[in-house]
MIDOSE-1310 file (N, C-alpha, C; in nm, 2 decimals, decimal comma, always signed):
residues 300
xxxx	+1,66/+3,99/-0,93/+1,80/+3,95/-0,96/+1,82/+3,92/-1,11; +1,71/+3,89/-1,18/+1,72/+3,86/-1,32/+1,76/+3,99/-1,40; +1,71/+4,11/-1,37/+1,76/+4,23/-1,44/+1,91/+4,25/-1,42; +1,95/+4,23/-1,30/+2,09/+4,25/-1,26/+2,18/+4,16/-1,35
xxxx	+2,14/+4,03/-1,36/+2,22/+3,93/-1,43/+2,23/+3,97/-1,58; +2,11/+4,02/-1,63/+2,12/+4,07/-1,77/+2,21/+4,19/-1,79; +2,20/+4,28/-1,69/+2,29/+4,40/-1,70/+2,43/+4,36/-1,70; +2,47/+4,28/-1,61/+2,61/+4,23/-1,60/+2,65/+4,16/-1,72
xxxx	+2,57/+4,07/-1,78/+2,61/+3,99/-1,89/+2,62/+4,08/-2,02; +2,51/+4,15/-2,05/+2,52/+4,23/-2,18/+2,60/+4,35/-2,16; +2,60/+4,41/-2,04/+2,69/+4,53/-2,01/+2,84/+4,49/-2,03; +2,87/+4,37/-1,98/+3,01/+4,33/-2,00/+3,05/+4,31/-2,15
xxxx	+2,95/+4,26/-2,22/+2,98/+4,24/-2,37/+2,99/+4,38/-2,43; +2,90/+4,47/-2,40/+2,90/+4,60/-2,46/+3,03/+4,68/-2,43; +3,07/+4,67/-2,30/+3,19/+4,74/-2,26/+3,32/+4,68/-2,32; +3,32/+4,55/-2,34/+3,43/+4,49/-2,41/+3,44/+4,53/-2,55
xxxx	+3,33/+4,53/-2,62/+3,33/+4,57/-2,76/+3,37/+4,72/-2,78; +3,32/+4,80/-2,68/+3,35/+4,95/-2,69/+3,50/+4,97/-2,67; +3,56/+4,89/-2,57/+3,70/+4,90/-2,55/+3,78/+4,86/-2,67; +3,74/+4,76/-2,74/+3,81/+4,72/-2,86/+3,80/+4,82/-2,97
xxxx	+3,68/+4,88/-2,99/+3,66/+4,97/-3,10/+3,74/+5,10/-3,07; +3,73/+5,15/-2,95/+3,79/+5,29/-2,92/+3,94/+5,28/-2,88; +3,99/+5,15/-2,86/+4,13/+5,13/-2,82/+4,16/+5,21/-2,69; +4,06/+5,19/-2,59/+4,08/+5,25/-2,46/+4,19/+5,17/-2,38
xxxx	+4,20/+5,22/-2,26/+4,30/+5,15/-2,17/+4,26/+5,01/-2,14; +4,36/+4,94/-2,08/+4,34/+4,79/-2,06/+4,24/+4,77/-1,94; +4,23/+4,86/-1,85/+4,15/+4,83/-1,73/+4,00/+4,82/-1,77; +3,94/+4,91/-1,85/+3,80/+4,89/-1,89/+3,78/+4,75/-1,96
xxxx	+3,88/+4,70/-2,03/+3,87/+4,57/-2,09/+3,86/+4,46/-1,99; +3,94/+4,47/-1,88/+3,94/+4,37/-1,78/+3,80/+4,38/-1,70; +3,76/+4,50/-1,68/+3,63/+4,52/-1,61/+3,51/+4,46/-1,69; +3,52/+4,47/-1,83/+3,41/+4,41/-1,91/+3,42/+4,26/-1,90
xxxx	+3,53/+4,20/-1,90/+3,54/+4,06/-1,88/+3,49/+4,01/-1,75; +3,52/+4,08/-1,64/+3,47/+4,05/-1,51/+3,32/+4,06/-1,51; +3,27/+4,17/-1,56/+3,12/+4,18/-1,57/+3,06/+4,07/-1,64; +3,12/+4,03/-1,76/+3,06/+3,92/-1,84/+3,06/+3,79/-1,76
xxxx	+3,17/+3,76/-1,69/+3,18/+3,64/-1,62/+3,08/+3,64/-1,50; +3,07/+3,75/-1,43/+2,98/+3,76/-1,32/+2,83/+3,74/-1,37; +2,80/+3,80/-1,48/+2,67/+3,79/-1,53/+2,64/+3,64/-1,58; +2,74/+3,58/-1,64/+2,72/+3,44/-1,68/+2,70/+3,35/-1,56
xxxx	+2,78/+3,37/-1,46/+2,77/+3,28/-1,34/+2,64/+3,30/-1,27; +2,59/+3,43/-1,27/+2,46/+3,46/-1,20/+2,34/+3,38/-1,26; +2,35/+3,35/-1,39/+2,24/+3,28/-1,45/+2,23/+3,14/-1,40; +2,33/+3,08/-1,34/+2,32/+2,95/-1,29/+2,25/+2,95/-1,15
xxxx	+2,22/+3,06/-1,10/+2,15/+3,07/-0,97/+2,00/+3,06/-0,99; +1,95/+3,08/-1,11/+1,80/+3,08/-1,13/+1,75/+2,93/-1,13; +1,64/+2,92/-1,08/+1,57/+2,78/-1,08/+1,42/+2,80/-1,08; +1,35/+2,71/-1,15/+1,20/+2,71/-1,15/+1,16/+2,58/-1,08
xxxx	+1,07/+2,60/-0,99/+1,02/+2,49/-0,91/+0,87/+2,47/-0,94; +0,83/+2,35/-0,98/+0,69/+2,32/-1,01/+0,62/+2,29/-0,88; +0,48/+2,29/-0,88/+0,41/+2,25/-0,76/+0,44/+2,11/-0,72; +0,45/+2,09/-0,59/+0,49/+1,96/-0,52/+0,62/+1,91/-0,57
xxxx	+0,71/+2,00/-0,60/+0,85/+1,97/-0,62/+0,94/+2,05/-0,52; +1,06/+2,01/-0,51/+1,15/+2,08/-0,42/+1,29/+2,07/-0,48; +1,38/+2,16/-0,42/+1,52/+2,16/-0,46/+1,60/+2,15/-0,33; +1,68/+2,05/-0,31/+1,77/+2,04/-0,20/+1,90/+2,12/-0,23
xxxx	+1,94/+2,21/-0,15/+2,05/+2,30/-0,18/+2,18/+2,26/-0,10; +2,29/+2,24/-0,18/+2,42/+2,20/-0,12/+2,52/+2,30/-0,16; +2,61/+2,34/-0,07/+2,72/+2,43/-0,10/+2,85/+2,35/-0,07; +2,92/+2,30/-0,17/+3,04/+2,22/-0,15/+3,02/+2,11/-0,06
xxxx	+2,91/+2,04/-0,07/+2,88/+1,92/+0,01/+2,81/+1,95/+0,14; +2,79/+2,08/+0,17/+2,72/+2,11/+0,30/+2,58/+2,15/+0,27; +2,49/+2,08/+0,35/+2,34/+2,10/+0,33/+2,31/+2,24/+0,38; +2,24/+2,32/+0,29/+2,20/+2,46/+0,32/+2,05/+2,48/+0,34
xxxx	+1,97/+2,38/+0,30/+1,83/+2,40/+0,31/+1,75/+2,34/+0,19; +1,62/+2,35/+0,19/+1,54/+2,30/+0,09/+1,44/+2,40/+0,04; +1,43/+2,43/-0,09/+1,32/+2,52/-0,14/+1,20/+2,43/-0,18; +1,09/+2,46/-0,12/+0,97/+2,38/-0,14/+0,86/+2,46/-0,21
xxxx	+0,86/+2,59/-0,21/+0,76/+2,67/-0,27/+0,77/+2,67/-0,42; +0,66/+2,67/-0,49/+0,67/+2,67/-0,64/+0,69/+2,81/-0,69; +0,76/+2,82/-0,80/+0,78/+2,96/-0,86/+0,92/+2,96/-0,92; +0,96/+3,09/-0,95/+1,09/+3,12/-1,01/+1,18/+3,19/-0,91
xxxx	+1,30/+3,13/-0,88/+1,38/+3,18/-0,77/+1,53/+3,19/-0,81; +1,60/+3,27/-0,73/+1,75/+3,28/-0,76/+1,81/+3,25/-0,62; +1,91/+3,17/-0,63/+1,99/+3,13/-0,51/+2,14/+3,15/-0,55; +2,22/+3,12/-0,45/+2,37/+3,13/-0,47/+2,41/+3,04/-0,59
xxxx	+2,47/+3,10/-0,70/+2,50/+3,02/-0,81/+2,59/+2,90/-0,78; +2,66/+2,90/-0,67/+2,75/+2,79/-0,64/+2,68/+2,68/-0,57; +2,55/+2,70/-0,54/+2,47/+2,59/-0,48/+2,45/+2,48/-0,58; +2,46/+2,36/-0,54/+2,42/+2,24/-0,63/+2,28/+2,21/-0,59
xxxx	+2,19/+2,20/-0,69/+2,05/+2,18/-0,66/+2,00/+2,04/-0,70; +1,95/+1,97/-0,61/+1,90/+1,83/-0,63/+1,75/+1,83/-0,63; +1,69/+1,79/-0,74/+1,55/+1,78/-0,75/+1,49/+1,66/-0,67; +1,38/+1,69/-0,60/+1,32/+1,59/-0,52/+1,17/+1,61/-0,52
xxxx	+1,09/+1,51/-0,57/+0,95/+1,52/-0,58/+0,88/+1,51/-0,44; +0,78/+1,59/-0,42/+0,70/+1,58/-0,29/+0,56/+1,53/-0,32; +0,54/+1,48/-0,44/+0,41/+1,43/-0,48/+0,38/+1,29/-0,41; +0,25/+1,26/-0,40/+0,21/+1,14/-0,34/+0,23/+1,03/-0,44
xxxx	+0,29/+0,92/-0,40/+0,32/+0,81/-0,48/+0,28/+0,68/-0,42; +0,26/+0,58/-0,50/+0,22/+0,44/-0,45/+0,29/+0,33/-0,53; +0,30/+0,22/-0,47/+0,35/+0,10/-0,54/+0,29/-0,02/-0,47; +0,30/-0,13/-0,54/+0,26/-0,26/-0,49/+0,38/-0,35/-0,45
xxxx	+0,37/-0,41/-0,33/+0,49/-0,49/-0,29/+0,51/-0,60/-0,39; +0,63/-0,64/-0,40/+0,67/-0,75/-0,49/+0,71/-0,70/-0,63; +0,69/-0,57/-0,65/+0,72/-0,51/-0,79/+0,87/-0,48/-0,79; +0,93/-0,49/-0,92/+1,07/-0,47/-0,94/+1,09/-0,33/-1,01
xxxx	+1,19/-0,26/-0,96/+1,23/-0,13/-1,02/+1,33/-0,15/-1,13; +1,30/-0,10/-1,25/+1,39/-0,10/-1,36/+1,46/+0,03/-1,36; +1,60/+0,03/-1,35/+1,67/+0,16/-1,34/+1,67/+0,23/-1,47; +1,71/+0,36/-1,46/+1,72/+0,44/-1,59/+1,84/+0,40/-1,67
xxxx	+1,83/+0,39/-1,80/+1,94/+0,36/-1,88/+1,97/+0,47/-1,98; +2,10/+0,50/-1,99/+2,14/+0,61/-2,08/+2,24/+0,55/-2,18; +2,24/+0,62/-2,30/+2,33/+0,59/-2,40/+2,47/+0,63/-2,36; +2,57/+0,54/-2,36/+2,70/+0,58/-2,31/+2,77/+0,69/-2,39
xxxx	+2,74/+0,69/-2,52/+2,81/+0,78/-2,61/+2,74/+0,92/-2,61; +2,61/+0,92/-2,61/+2,54/+1,05/-2,62/+2,49/+1,10/-2,49; +2,47/+1,01/-2,39/+2,42/+1,05/-2,26/+2,27/+1,07/-2,26; +2,20/+1,04/-2,37/+2,06/+1,05/-2,37/+1,99/+0,93/-2,30
xxxx	+1,88/+0,96/-2,24/+1,80/+0,86/-2,17/+1,74/+0,76/-2,26; +1,78/+0,64/-2,26/+1,72/+0,54/-2,35/+1,59/+0,48/-2,29; +1,59/+0,45/-2,16/+1,47/+0,40/-2,09/+1,46/+0,47/-1,96; +1,34/+0,52/-1,93/+1,32/+0,59/-1,81/+1,31/+0,49/-1,69
xxxx	+1,33/+0,53/-1,57/+1,31/+0,45/-1,45/+1,16/+0,41/-1,44; +1,14/+0,28/-1,42/+1,00/+0,23/-1,42/+0,99/+0,12/-1,31; +0,87/+0,09/-1,28/+0,84/-0,02/-1,19/+0,75/-0,12/-1,25; +0,78/-0,25/-1,24/+0,69/-0,35/-1,29/+0,57/-0,38/-1,20
xxxx	+0,48/-0,46/-1,25/+0,36/-0,49/-1,17/+0,40/-0,58/-1,05; +0,33/-0,57/-0,94/+0,36/-0,64/-0,82/+0,33/-0,79/-0,83; +0,41/-0,87/-0,76/+0,40/-1,01/-0,76/+0,37/-1,05/-0,61; +0,27/-1,13/-0,58/+0,24/-1,16/-0,44/+0,36/-1,24/-0,38
xxxx	+0,38/-1,21/-0,25/+0,49/-1,27/-0,18/+0,43/-1,40/-0,11; +0,51/-1,50/-0,11/+0,47/-1,63/-0,05/+0,54/-1,64/+0,09; +0,45/-1,66/+0,19/+0,49/-1,66/+0,33/+0,40/-1,75/+0,40; +0,45/-1,80/+0,52/+0,37/-1,88/+0,61/+0,30/-1,80/+0,71
xxxx	+0,17/-1,82/+0,73/+0,10/-1,75/+0,83/+0,13/-1,80/+0,97; +0,06/-1,76/+1,07/+0,10/-1,80/+1,21/+0,08/-1,95/+1,23; -0,02/-2,01/+1,16/-0,04/-2,15/+1,17/+0,05/-2,24/+1,08; +0,14/-2,17/+1,01/+0,23/-2,25/+0,92/+0,17/-2,28/+0,78
xxxx	+0,06/-2,22/+0,75/+0,00/-2,24/+0,62/+0,06/-2,15/+0,52; +0,11/-2,20/+0,40/+0,17/-2,11/+0,30/+0,06/-2,03/+0,23; +0,08/-1,90/+0,23/-0,02/-1,81/+0,17/+0,05/-1,71/+0,07; -0,03/-1,65/-0,01/+0,03/-1,54/-0,10/-0,04/-1,41/-0,06
xxxx	+0,05/-1,31/-0,05/+0,00/-1,18/+0,00/+0,07/-1,07/-0,06; +0,01/-0,96/-0,09/+0,07/-0,84/-0,14/-0,01/-0,72/-0,09; +0,05/-0,60/-0,09/-0,02/-0,48/-0,04/+0,02/-0,36/-0,13; -0,07/-0,26/-0,13/-0,04/-0,13/-0,19/-0,01/-0,03/-0,09
xxxx	+0,11/+0,04/-0,11/+0,16/+0,13/-0,01/+0,15/+0,27/-0,07; +0,09/+0,37/-0,01/+0,08/+0,51/-0,05/+0,17/+0,59/+0,04; +0,26/+0,67/-0,02/+0,36/+0,74/+0,06/+0,40/+0,87/-0,01; +0,47/+0,95/+0,07/+0,53/+1,08/+0,02/+0,65/+1,12/+0,10
xxxx	+0,73/+1,20/+0,05/+0,85/+1,25/+0,12/+0,81/+1,37/+0,20; +0,85/+1,37/+0,33/+0,82/+1,49/+0,42/+0,94/+1,55/+0,47; +1,06/+1,48/+0,47/+1,18/+1,54/+0,51/+1,29/+1,51/+0,40; +1,31/+1,61/+0,31/+1,40/+1,59/+0,20/+1,54/+1,56/+0,24
xxxx	+1,59/+1,62/+0,34/+1,73/+1,60/+0,38/+1,75/+1,45/+0,43; +1,66/+1,40/+0,51/+1,67/+1,26/+0,55/+1,65/+1,16/+0,44; +1,56/+1,20/+0,34/+1,54/+1,11/+0,23/+1,66/+1,09/+0,14; +1,74/+1,20/+0,13/+1,86/+1,20/+0,04/+1,98/+1,15/+0,11
xxxx	+2,00/+1,19/+0,24/+2,13/+1,17/+0,31/+2,13/+1,05/+0,41; +2,01/+1,01/+0,46/+2,01/+0,90/+0,56/+2,01/+0,76/+0,49; +1,96/+0,75/+0,37/+1,96/+0,62/+0,30/+2,02/+0,64/+0,17; +2,06/+0,53/+0,11/+2,13/+0,54/-0,02/+2,03/+0,57/-0,13
xxxx	+1,92/+0,49/-0,14/+1,82/+0,51/-0,24/+1,69/+0,49/-0,17; +1,62/+0,61/-0,14/+1,50/+0,60/-0,06/+1,39/+0,52/-0,12; +1,37/+0,52/-0,25/+1,27/+0,45/-0,32/+1,29/+0,30/-0,30; +1,41/+0,25/-0,32/+1,44/+0,11/-0,30/+1,43/+0,07/-0,15
xxxx	+1,47/+0,17/-0,07/+1,46/+0,14/+0,08/+1,31/+0,12/+0,12; +1,22/+0,20/+0,06/+1,08/+0,19/+0,09/+1,03/+0,06/+0,05; +1,07/+0,02/-0,07/+1,02/-0,11/-0,13/+1,06/-0,23/-0,04; +1,19/-0,23/+0,00/+1,24/-0,34/+0,07/+1,18/-0,35/+0,21
xxxx	+1,17/-0,23/+0,28/+1,12/-0,23/+0,42/+0,97/-0,26/+0,42; +0,89/-0,22/+0,32/+0,75/-0,25/+0,31/+0,73/-0,40/+0,29; +0,81/-0,46/+0,21/+0,80/-0,61/+0,19/+0,83/-0,68/+0,32; +0,94/-0,64/+0,39/+0,97/-0,70/+0,52/+0,86/-0,69/+0,62
xxxx	+0,80/-0,57/+0,63/+0,69/-0,54/+0,72/+0,57/-0,63/+0,69; +0,54/-0,64/+0,56/+0,43/-0,73/+0,52/+0,45/-0,87/+0,56; +0,57/-0,92/+0,53/+0,60/-1,06/+0,57/+0,59/-1,08/+0,72; +0,64/-0,99/+0,79/+0,64/-1,00/+0,94/+0,49/-1,00/+0,99
xxxx	+0,41/-0,92/+0,93/+0,27/-0,91/+0,97/+0,20/-1,04/+0,94; +0,22/-1,09/+0,82/+0,15/-1,22/+0,78/+0,19/-1,33/+0,87; +0,31/-1,34/+0,92/+0,36/-1,45/+1,00/+0,30/-1,43/+1,15; +0,25/-1,32/+1,18/+0,20/-1,30/+1,32/+0,05/-1,33/+1,33
xxxx	-0,02/-1,34/+1,22/-0,16/-1,36/+1,23/-0,20/-1,49/+1,14; -0,31/-1,56/+1,18/-0,36/-1,67/+1,10/-0,43/-1,61/+0,98; -0,44/-1,69/+0,87/-0,51/-1,66/+0,75/-0,66/-1,64/+0,79; -0,71/-1,73/+0,86/-0,85/-1,73/+0,90/-0,86/-1,78/+1,04
xxxx	-0,97/-1,74/+1,11/-0,98/-1,78/+1,25/-1,13/-1,81/+1,28; -1,15/-1,92/+1,36/-1,28/-1,96/+1,40/-1,32/-1,91/+1,54; -1,22/-1,85/+1,61/-1,24/-1,81/+1,75/-1,26/-1,65/+1,76; -1,29/-1,59/+1,64/-1,31/-1,45/+1,64/-1,19/-1,37/+1,68
xxxx	-1,07/-1,42/+1,67/-0,95/-1,35/+1,69/-0,91/-1,28/+1,56; -0,81/-1,19/+1,58/-0,76/-1,11/+1,46/-0,70/-1,21/+1,36; -0,75/-1,19/+1,24/-0,70/-1,28/+1,13/-0,68/-1,19/+1,00; -0,60/-1,24/+0,91/-0,58/-1,17/+0,79/-0,70/-1,15/+0,70
xxxx	-0,78/-1,25/+0,69/-0,90/-1,24/+0,61/-1,02/-1,18/+0,68; -1,04/-1,20/+0,80/-1,15/-1,15/+0,87/-1,14/-1,02/+0,94; -1,02/-0,97/+0,95/-1,00/-0,84/+1,02/-0,92/-0,75/+0,93; -0,97/-0,72/+0,81/-0,90/-0,64/+0,71/-0,86/-0,50/+0,76
xxxx	-0,95/-0,43/+0,82/-0,92/-0,29/+0,86/-0,81/-0,29/+0,97; -0,83/-0,38/+1,07/-0,73/-0,38/+1,18/-0,59/-0,42/+1,13; -0,59/-0,52/+1,04/-0,46/-0,56/+0,98/-0,39/-0,45/+0,90; -0,47/-0,38/+0,82/-0,41/-0,27/+0,74/-0,36/-0,16/+0,83
xxxx	-0,43/-0,13/+0,94/-0,37/-0,03/+1,03/-0,24/-0,07/+1,09; -0,23/-0,20/+1,13/-0,11/-0,25/+1,18/+0,00/-0,25/+1,08; -0,03/-0,28/+0,95/+0,07/-0,28/+0,85/+0,12/-0,14/+0,82; +0,03/-0,04/+0,82/+0,08/+0,10/+0,81/+0,17/+0,14/+0,92
xxxx	+0,13/+0,11/+1,04/+0,22/+0,14/+1,16/+0,36/+0,08/+1,15; +0,36/-0,05/+1,11/+0,48/-0,12/+1,10/+0,58/-0,06/+1,00; +0,52/-0,03/+0,88/+0,60/+0,03/+0,78/+0,65/+0,17/+0,82; +0,56/+0,25/+0,88/+0,60/+0,38/+0,92/+0,72/+0,38/+1,02
xxxx	+0,72/+0,28/+1,11/+0,83/+0,27/+1,21/+0,96/+0,25/+1,14; +0,96/+0,17/+1,03/+1,08/+0,14/+0,96/+1,13/+0,26/+0,88; +1,04/+0,35/+0,84/+1,07/+0,45/+0,74/+1,08/+0,59/+0,81; +1,07/+0,60/+0,94/+1,08/+0,73/+1,01/+1,21/+0,79/+0,98
xxxx	+1,32/+0,72/+0,99/+1,45/+0,77/+0,97/+1,48/+0,81/+0,83; +1,40/+0,78/+0,73/+1,42/+0,81/+0,59/+1,34/+0,93/+0,55; +1,27/+0,99/+0,64/+1,19/+1,11/+0,61/+1,07/+1,08/+0,52; +1,01/+0,96/+0,53/+0,89/+0,92/+0,45/+0,77/+0,91/+0,54
xxxx	+0,66/+0,95/+0,49/+0,53/+0,94/+0,56/+0,44/+0,84/+0,48; +0,40/+0,74/+0,55/+0,31/+0,64/+0,49/+0,16/+0,69/+0,51; +0,10/+0,72/+0,40/-0,04/+0,76/+0,40/-0,14/+0,65/+0,41; -0,11/+0,54/+0,35/-0,20/+0,43/+0,35/-0,13/+0,30/+0,31
xxxx	-0,17/+0,19/+0,38/-0,11/+0,06/+0,34/-0,23/-0,04/+0,34; -0,26/-0,10/+0,23/-0,38/-0,18/+0,22/-0,35/-0,31/+0,15; -0,40/-0,42/+0,20/-0,37/-0,55/+0,14/-0,45/-0,56/+0,00; -0,38/-0,59/-0,10/-0,44/-0,60/-0,24/-0,46/-0,74/-0,28
xxxx	-0,39/-0,84/-0,23/-0,41/-0,98/-0,27/-0,38/-1,06/-0,15; -0,47/-1,16/-0,13/-0,46/-1,25/-0,01/-0,52/-1,39/-0,06; -0,45/-1,49/-0,06/-0,50/-1,62/-0,09/-0,40/-1,73/-0,04; -0,46/-1,85/-0,03/-0,37/-1,96/+0,01/-0,28/-2,00/-0,11
xxxx	-0,17/-2,05/-0,08/-0,08/-2,09/-0,19/-0,14/-2,20/-0,27; -0,11/-2,21/-0,40/-0,17/-2,31/-0,49/-0,17/-2,45/-0,44; -0,06/-2,49/-0,37/-0,04/-2,63/-0,33/-0,14/-2,67/-0,22; -0,20/-2,58/-0,15/-0,30/-2,61/-0,04/-0,43/-2,54/-0,06
xxxx	-0,45/-2,47/-0,17/-0,57/-2,40/-0,20/-0,69/-2,49/-0,21; -0,68/-2,60/-0,28/-0,79/-2,70/-0,29/-0,83/-2,76/-0,16; -0,73/-2,80/-0,08/-0,76/-2,86/+0,05/-0,83/-2,76/+0,15; -0,78/-2,63/+0,14/-0,83/-2,53/+0,23/-0,97/-2,49/+0,19
xxxx	-1,00/-2,50/+0,05/-1,13/-2,47/+0,01/-1,23/-2,57/+0,06; -1,19/-2,70/+0,05/-1,28/-2,80/+0,11/-1,30/-2,78/+0,26; -1,20/-2,74/+0,33/-1,21/-2,72/+0,47/-1,31/-2,60/+0,50; -1,30/-2,50/+0,42/-1,39/-2,39/+0,44/-1,54/-2,43/+0,40
xxxx	-1,55/-2,51/+0,30/-1,68/-2,56/+0,26/-1,74/-2,65/+0,37; -1,66/-2,73/+0,42/-1,70/-2,82/+0,53/-1,75/-2,74/+0,65; -1,67/-2,64/+0,68/-1,71/-2,55/+0,80/-1,84/-2,48/+0,77; -1,86/-2,44/+0,65/-1,98/-2,37/+0,62/-2,10/-2,46/+0,63
xxxx	-2,08/-2,59/+0,58/-2,19/-2,69/+0,59/-2,22/-2,72/+0,73; -2,12/-2,74/+0,82/-2,14/-2,77/+0,96/-2,22/-2,65/+1,03; -2,18/-2,53/+1,00/-2,24/-2,42/+1,06/-2,39/-2,41/+1,01; -2,41/-2,43/+0,88/-2,55/-2,43/+0,83/-2,64/-2,54/+0,90
xxxx	-2,58/-2,66/+0,91/-2,65/-2,77/+0,97/-2,68/-2,75/+1,11; -2,59/-2,69/+1,18/-2,61/-2,65/+1,32/-2,72/-2,56/+1,34; -2,73/-2,46/+1,25/-2,84/-2,36/+1,26/-2,97/-2,43/+1,23; -2,97/-2,52/+1,13/-3,10/-2,59/+1,09/-3,15/-2,68/+1,21
xxxx	-3,05/-2,75/+1,27/-3,09/-2,84/+1,38/-3,15/-2,76/+1,50; -3,08/-2,64/+1,53/-3,13/-2,56/+1,64/-3,27/-2,51/+1,61; -3,30/-2,47/+1,49/-3,43/-2,43/+1,45/-3,53/-2,54/+1,45; -3,49/-2,66/+1,41/-3,58/-2,77/+1,41/-3,62/-2,81/+1,55
xxxx	-3,52/-2,82/+1,64/-3,55/-2,85/+1,78/-3,65/-2,75/+1,84; -3,63/-2,63/+1,81/-3,72/-2,53/+1,86/-3,87/-2,54/+1,81; -3,88/-2,58/+1,68/-4,01/-2,60/+1,62/-4,08/-2,72/+1,68; -4,00/-2,83/+1,70/-4,06/-2,95/+1,75/-4,11/-2,92/+1,90
xxxx	-4,03/-2,85/+1,97/-4,06/-2,82/+2,11/-4,19/-2,74/+2,11; -4,20/-2,64/+2,02/-4,32/-2,56/+2,02/-4,44/-2,64/+1,98; -4,42/-2,73/+1,88/-4,54/-2,81/+1,84/-4,59/-2,90/+1,96; -4,50/-2,96/+2,03/-4,54/-3,05/+2,14/-4,60/-2,97/+2,25
xxxx	-4,55/-2,85/+2,28/-4,61/-2,76/+2,39/-4,75/-2,72/+2,35; -4,77/-2,68/+2,22/-4,91/-2,64/+2,18/-5,01/-2,76/+2,18; -4,96/-2,87/+2,14/-5,05/-2,99/+2,15/-5,09/-3,02/+2,29; -5,00/-3,01/+2,38/-5,03/-3,04/+2,52/-5,11/-2,93/+2,58
xxxx	-5,08/-2,80/+2,56/-5,15/-2,70/+2,62/-5,30/-2,69/+2,57; -5,32/-2,71/+2,45/-5,45/-2,70/+2,39/-5,53/-2,83/+2,41; -5,47/-2,94/+2,46/-5,54/-3,06/+2,48/-5,59/-3,13/+2,36; -5,52/-3,11/+2,25/-5,56/-3,17/+2,12/-5,55/-3,32/+2,12
xxxx	-5,44/-3,37/+2,18/-5,41/-3,51/+2,18/-5,32/-3,54/+2,30; -5,34/-3,65/+2,36/-5,25/-3,70/+2,47/-5,15/-3,80/+2,41; -5,02/-3,77/+2,42/-4,92/-3,86/+2,37/-4,84/-3,92/+2,48; -4,82/-4,05/+2,47/-4,73/-4,12/+2,57/-4,59/-4,10/+2,52
xxxx	-4,50/-4,16/+2,59/-4,36/-4,13/+2,56/-4,32/-4,19/+2,43; -4,37/-4,31/+2,39/-4,34/-4,37/+2,27/-4,39/-4,29/+2,15; -4,52/-4,25/+2,16/-4,57/-4,17/+2,05/-4,50/-4,03/+2,04; -4,47/-3,98/+2,15/-4,40/-3,85/+2,15/-4,26/-3,86/+2,08
xxxx	-4,19/-3,97/+2,11/-4,06/-4,00/+2,05/-4,07/-4,02/+1,90; -4,18/-4,09/+1,86/-4,20/-4,11/+1,71/-4,23/-3,98/+1,64; -4,31/-3,90/+1,71/-4,35/-3,77/+1,65/-4,22/-3,68/+1,64; -4,14/-3,68/+1,74/-4,02/-3,60/+1,74/-3,93/-3,65/+1,63
xxxx	-3,91/-3,78/+1,62/-3,83/-3,83/+1,51/-3,87/-3,79/+1,37; -4,01/-3,81/+1,35/-4,06/-3,77/+1,22/-4,04/-3,62/+1,19; -4,07/-3,54/+1,28/-4,06/-3,39/+1,26/-3,91/-3,36/+1,23; -3,82/-3,41/+1,31/-3,68/-3,38/+1,28/-3,63/-3,43/+1,15
xxxx	-3,68/-3,54/+1,10/-3,64/-3,59/+0,97/-3,69/-3,50/+0,86; -3,82/-3,45/+0,88/-3,87/-3,36/+0,78/-3,80/-3,23/+0,78; -3,78/-3,17/+0,90/-3,72/-3,04/+0,91/-3,57/-3,03/+0,88; -3,50/-3,14/+0,91/-3,35/-3,14/+0,89/-3,31/-3,20/+0,76
xxxx	-3,40/-3,26/+0,68/-3,36/-3,32/+0,56/-3,32/-3,21/+0,46; -3,22/-3,25/+0,37/-3,17/-3,15/+0,27/-3,25/-3,17/+0,14; -3,35/-3,25/+0,14/-3,43/-3,27/+0,02/-3,58/-3,28/+0,06; -3,67/-3,27/-0,04/-3,81/-3,28/-0,01/-3,84/-3,42/+0,04
xxxx	-3,93/-3,43/+0,14/-3,97/-3,55/+0,20/-4,11/-3,59/+0,14; -4,13/-3,72/+0,13/-4,26/-3,77/+0,09/-4,33/-3,84/+0,20; -4,44/-3,79/+0,25/-4,50/-3,85/+0,37/-4,56/-3,99/+0,33; -4,56/-4,08/+0,43/-4,62/-4,21/+0,43/-4,73/-4,22/+0,53
xxxx	-4,85/-4,25/+0,48/-4,96/-4,25/+0,57/-4,98/-4,39/+0,63; -4,98/-4,40/+0,76/-4,99/-4,52/+0,84/-5,14/-4,55/+0,86; -5,19/-4,66/+0,80/-5,34/-4,69/+0,81/-5,37/-4,77/+0,93; -5,27/-4,82/+0,99/-5,29/-4,90/+1,11/-5,26/-4,82/+1,24
xxxx	-5,23/-4,89/+1,34/-5,19/-4,83/+1,47/-5,04/-4,82/+1,48; -4,99/-4,75/+1,57/-4,85/-4,73/+1,59/-4,78/-4,86/+1,63; -4,86/-4,95/+1,69/-4,80/-5,07/+1,75/-4,81/-5,19/+1,65; -4,86/-5,17/+1,53/-4,88/-5,28/+1,43/-4,77/-5,27/+1,33
């Protein structure tokens, strides 16, 4: 189509000049003008599409299709062509979009459209504890018509719906759990899968596919962070002490059984209780013990 456009454009110019020079009839002059206009209009039908780009084609407001293949093409010059990227994009929840700014007088772009860094959202978990949470969402456009015509601004729509899905997810699960149930901190993989599914359900009508949604920040809110840290430390100390006591009881039981089975010494109930007490003190103490040698009998 490109050679035809050049022929019409430059042929119309040549025919018009020839008509003026030779003073021919009026009809060739009209034909040259028509050829020139047709050639000029045909140039508006050419478009170049880069890889992972697309053009949504409209004819007087009627959707006619989408060109997705990269290359140089010609379409109906009266088609309006809207550019839409098919590249994979990502953002962090809580980030703000800065709109594009143009100079009113010249129309030049003063500041391009950009997105600020994400800020964690503050929300209460299932137990009512205030937490801070944010997520990184990876997405791409799969249906250009739905992305342009079903929602007003699909990028803003993705941001708002992802934030809403993240808040809803955080309110359904506890931050941490001691009963091995699903929690935000202890079940990261399962929680991320749920988050991806929740966001996808909200964006199906906008022609968007969510490739990945992963929590990027998770912490207690500053007002309760210190108290929750002490709680976690206390839980860790209790768990460690429980394990130490279980091991110490097993060692004491083993020692008593071996003394009895090998007939090394016969212990009555009082001596056995004293031995158990001493061994448990030594094994369960959190610091080094110093033995005291009893030079008399147990009853003195």
